[in-house]
Phi, psi and omega in degrees: 000137179293144180291131180279088189292326179297307176300316182300319180293319178294319179296320177297322176297317176298315180298315179302316182293323176296315178295336183281349179297112185276081186306313185290322182293308181295319181293315182295321179290321184291319188251345184230351183067028185231137170266112185295346179286349178263007184219169177057237179273002179064029183247136182267068180218174185297322180303310183289331173297313175303318185290317188274317188246349178092178185297325182301328175266322187293324182292311177296325177294319176300315181294321179295318179296324175294318182294329179300327177270333187280311189294313179303319182289328181281326190258317189297323182299339184293340178260011185276342186079003180275150175290124182308138176065018167282170181298319182293322177297316177298317179301314179303313184295320179299312180299325178294318177300311185297323179294318180295321181295314178299321176299322181290322182288322186229074187281127179293335181275359181219043175062024177062024174251098185246205181259204184252000168084010183292308185293318179295321175300315180302319179298317178295318180294323176301321180288325185270314187218074186305325178300314178294323180297319175295322175296320175298319178298319178299316179296315179303308185289331176295310180294321181294320182295330180276319191253333189064019176259109176296321181297314181294323178294318177295318180294322182292318177296323178296321177292324184295332185294306178292330176298315181292318184295318186276314193258321183282309184262352181047050185296123182282341182290119177291333178295315179293324179294315179294319177304316182298317178292318180295315180297317176302316177296325177297318181296319180293322177296315182287344179252022184298323178291321177299317177301316175301317179289323176299320181290332178273347180079022178237024176284144180283134172277165182230141170241151184252022187282332183179179181287154177285158176285135181245143182244000000 
């Protein structure tokens, strides 16, 4: 079946708008009167919300960011007219994940100042390939529990994704294989400053006990 580009473009726009919902910014302003982008790492993501406002804000923001990636990918393809799990269906779902992630990185509702896309990427991967997503979660928590570096844990999980798709699950779809590599590359791009700090040995470790002190 030919790919429905008109529907696909519309669905990608919807997915981008979903990804653009600045959960951390809106939650911080609504309940704490704080724009998390002005504190901590100055990043509009769940990690910085944990760092600045603590788990009571970080957990709901994390869940919302995951849903931003999960729901469009899970729901929108059903109205596409495509045969489920066909190559065109898979391509549409992959494009929806990428659109949601771009929305999180460059949110139209928050001046295009977003986060780094980890939670939203996780939501999309959970919708497309849950087995790989669970393996990535395990890798993330293993690395984080040892090092307390969220960035290193995120990078490790990003590498684990294509490894899981290609070698663990032997996924035959070339679309999914390329998607795994592209998403891994996006994570490394958004974490390029973290990588530089890790190499220099001055990356901040993270604890989840409570909000940081603000001055």
